[in-house]
N, C-alpha and C positions, 0 to 999 in steps of 0.2 A: 584593810583588817576587817574581819569579819564582825558583825554586832554580836552581842551576848544577849541570850532571852532566857528568863526565870521560868521554869514549870510551876506549876500548882505545889502547894505546901501540904494537902491534905493527903490520907490515906487510899483516895480512891484509886483505882488501877485503870482509871480512862486516861486519854490522851491529853494532854495540856494544849497541844497546839503549838508547834516550833516555829522558828523563824526560818524559812527556807534559804539554804546556803550560807547561813550565819552559824556561830558558834552558838551552843546552847547547854543549859544545866537541867537535864530532865528530870523530872521527879516520877514519872510515869514508869510503870513497869516494863513497858514495851509495847509491841504491836497489839491493838484490841483483839481479845478473843473471839472467836466466832465471826469474825467480821465477814468472811465469804459464805456464811450461812450454814456451816458446817457444825457437827456437834459441838457441845460446849469445850472449851479447851483445843478445838484444833485450830490448826493455822490454816490460811489461805495456801493452795499448793499449785496455782498457776505458776508460768514461766517467767512472770513478771510480778508487779504490784497489784496486778488485779483489774488496773484502770484500762477501759477501753483505748486502745493504741499505743499502750505502753510499749515500749520497744525492749525487747529481752536483751538483758546484759548492760541496760543503761544505767547511769547511776540515778538510782530513784530513793527520794525520801519520804517516809511516810509521817504522818502527823503524830502518832505516838512512839516515835523510834528512839526518843531521848536523843537525836542529834547524830545518831551514826547514819551512814549511807549504804544503801543496796548497791555493791560494785562488784561482788564476787560471783563466779560462776562455780559448777561443780569441778572442773579443773583447778580452780584456784583453792578450793577446800581440800582438794587432794594434795595438792603441792604442798599445803601449811601442813597437813597431818603426817605425810611422808617426811618432810624437813623436820619436824618436832621428833619424831620417832627416830629418824635417821636409817636409811637403808642396810647401813653396817654399823649399826649399834652394838653387836655381840662383840667386836673386836675387843673393846675394853673389859669385857666382862666374862670373854670365853675361857681364859684359863682359871678363874674363880669357880665357874661354872661345871667345867671339867672335872675340876678336884672334888667339888661337893659332890656330883651326880655319880662319882664312880666311872667316869668316862662316858655316860648315856647323854650327853650334852645334847644331841639332836632329840632326845625323846622330851627331854625338859622342854623344848622349844615347842614340840607338840601339845603336851599338857598345858603349857602356859597360854598357847594359842586360843585352846579349847576354853580354858578357864576363862579368858578375858572376852571370848566370843559371847559368853551369856551377857556379861557388862554392857558390850557394843549393842545387843539386842535390847536391853534395858533402855540405853540411851535412844535408840532408833523409836521405841514405843514414846518415851516422854518428851523428845524434841518435837512431835507434833503438837502434844498437850502445850508444851510451853515455849515456843519458838523465840527466845529471847536470849541476851547474851547473858553471861553468868551460868550457864551450863547448870551444874548439879545445885548450886544456889537458887535456881530458879525452880527446878525440879521439885526440890524438896519442899520448897514453899508451897507448891501447888498439891502435892501428893499428901504431904505429913503436917505442914502449917509453919507458920513464921518462925518459931523457936529452931525447928529441926532444918528449915532451910539456912538460917544463921549457921548453925552448927556445919551444915555440908560445905557452905562456903567457906568457914573458918578452916576447916580442915584439908581444904582445897587449895585455900592460900598457901598451907606448908609445902604443898608440891608445887603450885604454879610459881611462887617465888623462890624456891631452891635449887628446882629441876634446870633453870636456865644458867645458875651458878655452877652447878654440875657439869653441864655443857660447855660453858665458858672455859672453865678448869681443865675440862678434856681437850679443848684447842689450845690452851697455854702450853699443856704438857707435851702436845705433839710438836708445836711449834719449838719448844726449848730442846727437844731431842733433834730438830733439825737445826737449829741455832743455838748451840749451848752458849753462846756468849751473851744473850739476852736472857733476864731472867724470866720463868712462866708468867709471875704477876704483871710483867709489864705487857707481854702478848694477852693475857686475859683482860687487861684494862682496855688495850686497843679494840679488840674483839668486841668489847660490851659497848664502846662508844660507838663503832662503825654501825653496827646492828640497832642501835637505840636511834641513831640518825634515821635510819631506812624507816623503822617503824613508825618515826613522828613524820616522816614524809607521807606516809599514809599506806593503807592496808593493800591496795592496788598495787602500787609502787614495789613494796616488798616482796609481793607475790610473784611480780615480773623477775625481780632479781632472783628469788628464790628458787624460780622454775630453772635458770641457769646453774644454778649450784646444785640444785636436785639432779639434771642430767647429768653432771660431772660426776656425782656420787654414783649414778648407775652404771655409768660407763667403766669407771673405775671397778666395781662389783663384777662386772660382766669380765672385765679383763682378769680379775682374780679367779673367776669360774672357770674360765677356759683355760688359763695356764694350769688351775689344779688339775682339772679333767685330764689336761694332756699329760701330765708328770704321773698321775695313778696309771694312765693308760699304759705308759712305758716302762715304768717303774714300781707299780704297785703300791699299796699303802704300808705305814709301819703298824697299823692294827687291822685287825679283821674288818670285812666290809659292814657288818651288822654291828660292830660294837657301838658306834655312836647312838645306836637304840636301846643295847641290850647289856651294855658295860664291858670295859675291858678287864675288870677285876673280880665281877661278881655282882649282879644286881639286888639294888635295895629301895624299896618303894620309899623310903623314909629319905634316902638320899637324893632321889629325884623330885620329892615335894621341897626338899630343903633347898634344891637349885632353882625349883619354880618362885620361891620367896624372893631370889636375888634376879631373875629372869624377867619378872613383869617389869622392872625397872625400864627394860628394852622398850616396852609397848605404851609408857605412859606419853601420851601426844596424841594419840587417835581421837580421844576425848575431848581434847581441845577444840576440834573443829567445830563442836557443839556451840563453843563462846561464841562463834562469828554467825550465828543464825539471824542476826538482824540486819547481817550486812550481805546475804546472799540474794541472788534474784529469783532462783527458781523456787523457793518455798521450802518447807521443813523436810519435804522428801529428798531435796538434793542433800541436805546434812546428813539424814540417815542414811542414804546411799554411800555418801562420802566415809561415813563413820565405818561402816562395814566394810567396803571396799578396801579403805586403808589398813585396816586389820588384817584380813585376808592376806591382802599382796606382803604386808610385813611380814608375816608368820611365814609364808612360803620363801621368803628371802632368808630370813633367820635360820630356818630349819635346813635351807641347801648350804647356806656357806657354813655353818656349824658342823654339819655333816663332813664336808669336803676338807676343811682344816683340822678336824678330829683324826680323819684319815693320814694326814700330813704331819701331825704332831710327834716331835722325836722323845717326847718324853711319854711315860704311861701317866694315867690320871692319879696313881699311888705317888708316883715322884713328883708331880706337881703338888700334891696336899703335904709331901714332906717338905717342898721349899715353896712357901709363899711368895719370897721375893719375885721367883718365876713366873707368876701366874699372871701379872699385870702386862707382861710382854709375851706371852705364850703365842698369841695369833701371829705377831710379828715375827718371831724366832721360827714358828713353823714356815712361815712364808719365805723368810730369809733363807732357811737350809735347804728347803726343797725346791723352790724356784729361783730365788736370786735377789740380792740387795735391789736391784731395781724396782721390784714389785713393792719390798718393803717400804721404799720411800715414796713410792705413788701413793700406797695405801695410807700412809701418816700423813701426807699431805691433803689426801681428801679427807681422813678425818678430821685435822684440823679446821679446815674449812668448812667441812660439813658440820661438826660440832658448834661453831659459831652461829651458823645459820639454823642449827635445831634449837638453839637458844632465842633466836630472833624470833622464831613461829611461838616459843615458850613465853617469851615476854610479852607477845602481842595479846596471849592468852591470858595471862596475868592481867594485863593492862584492861580487858573487857571483863574480868571477874571484878577487880576492883570499881570498875566503871558501875556495875551492876548494883553491886552492893552499897556504893555511894549514892546510888538513885534511889535505893529503897531506904535511906539514912541508915543502914547498919554499919556504914563506916561515915567518914567526915563526906560531907556533901559535896564539896569542891571537887572530890573524884569524879563526879558524875558530869562535870564541863567537858564540853567537845568544842574543837576549833576546825571548821572547815569538814566535818564527820569524823574528826579524830580525836579520841579520847587522850589528849596530851598529858594533862595533870597525872592520870592514872598510870600512863607510860612512864613517865619521868620517876614516880615514886617506884615502880616497879624496877626500873633500871638501877636507880639508886640503891634499894635493898640487894639487889642482884649483884651489883658492883661491891659493896660492902661485904658480903658473903664471900663471892668468889674470890676477892684478894686477900681476906682473911685467910681463906683455906689455902690457897696459891702460898702464902708464907709460912705453911705449918706442914711438917713430914706426914702428919695424919688427916690432914685436913680434908682429903677427898674423901676417906672412908667416913668420916664424920659427917659430911654432907651426904654422902649416899645412904646412910643407915637411916635418915629420919624422912627422906623425900617418899620412900615407898608408902610408909603409915599413913601420911596425909590423904594420898590418893586411895589407897584400899579402903580407909574409913568412910571416904566421901562416895565412894563406888557402893558400899554397904547400905548407905541411905540412898543412894538413886534406886537401888533394887526394892528397898522398903518403900520408896515413893511410887513405884508401879503399881506394888499391892493395894498401897494407900488409895491411889486414885481410882483405879481400876475395879477394885475388888470390895473394899471398904466403903469408899464415897461414891461408888457406882455411877460417874459423872459420863460414862459413855455407852450408858445401855447394859444389856446383858453380860455378865462377866464370862471371859473364854479362861477357862480356870488352868490349863495347862501354860498357856501364853502367859497371863498375867499373874499368876500365882507359883505355880510348879516351877516354871524357868527362872525367876526372880529369886526364889527361895534357893534352888541349886546355886545359882550364882553368888548369892550372899553367903551359902555355907562354904564354898569354894574359897572365896575372900578371906572368911573368917580363920580358914585353916591355914593360909598364907600367911595371915597377920601372927597366928601362934607360932609358925614356924620361924618368924622373922626375930632378927638379934634382939636380945633384952635391952640393949642401951636403945635400939628404935623405937621398942614399946615405949618404954620410958618417956623419951622425949615425945613422943605421940601424945601419951597421956597428960603430960605436964602440959602441952598445947592445949588439948581439949579441955583441962582445966582452966585454963587462961581464958579461952573461948566462952565457957559457962559463966565465968564471973563477968565478963563484959555482957554477956546476955541478961544477966540479973540486974547489972546495973542498968542496963537499957530500959528493963522491966519498971525499974523504979522512975525512969522518966517518962513513962506511960508508953512504952513502945511494946506491941504482942510480943510475949516471950515464952509462952508454953511450948514444950516439946513436940506435941502432938495436938493439934486441934480436932474438935469433935466435928464428925462427919456432917 
């Protein structure tokens, strides 16, 4: 059994000195800043930990990493990102998006990809400044201050803890459709248990299994694309060739933006790659590359599959809008009627397995966020404990919360809608604070030398404006849930201030 070491208790961001190979409870923020002689805030960009003779890809342990181990390469990050996103994520929301956008569902994903690209670019900027577990929590602390960092992490928790529950529930629903004699909550529980055990085994082992699952999902997606193209070449489509971009009943910009507010749910996950910044062997540039790569690839896959299925959809967007009950199965129905039941079943099985492993990646990211916030004493410090490089306490807490939410939703007829309605708000609010962090670090605090106004101000402001517009278009119940969660976070922040923790929302430059 591994030993347990305790880090320093002070507010210093310096490394406390861990116990190699053992468990630890890190109090430090993460890898020391500027350790490689780069500008303040930058991380080492080498292919290893920067030590002479270090073997790339080896399990590297840095003194200030709070117990996490560097074992992940670029491919592993891409696997986690694509698993979390899920290559066939539009399957479950296609009908809803088709109805909301008046048939311009492929255009919705074009706009959503561009909108999220601004966020991905800001992640790429800030991961170099703070290459630490915790993602937006760490970035907002650097760019804005302790209080804003806590709020960013608090709002991201709403996303990271609930989106695995949504994914597990998707898996349970898909399995129930294949085996109706077993209730969806049973399948949901089984999925939680299996993926939690894999996460507790370790991030590298989970990535290996995830690679196999991801390969299966991509093969099924390719089978769908080839089959759809063959049918369209032989029989033509049920709608005009341009309608997935222009609408089948009349174009409406408001309708497209309304669809984007739902479509962004499909992209949540590319950002989780940043949570593994303390476990990657190639430096922060590897993380930035993986974030951008996953977003671009996911966008291309989403646009292609929604374009094809829209051409095969037997119902018009107006008919789908008038029949909400048909929206959830619209993708499957289009595949069933145009290609055959065999592809329907293949997609359903792929979706069930893929959703469960999307939840695996989401749960791993949630564990890293809880670990980072525990390490900074923004959450109970026990969450910063690690065992053999795995934050098992944080992972178990994330698993318990996810299980409770998923089973609760699985036993209610409206459970899925209630979960989905609040997931987006937490992530989008955290993304807005991410953009603000870029402006705060580079333009206000000017910690990296001369300001590049277009890169460090214009692009983040545009990105934040797009996200705010999407939040405004979100359902009122989702905004209310987000406001309540934010209010609770502000109360917690005030309580921490009373106990002597820094709590100003924005620190002075």
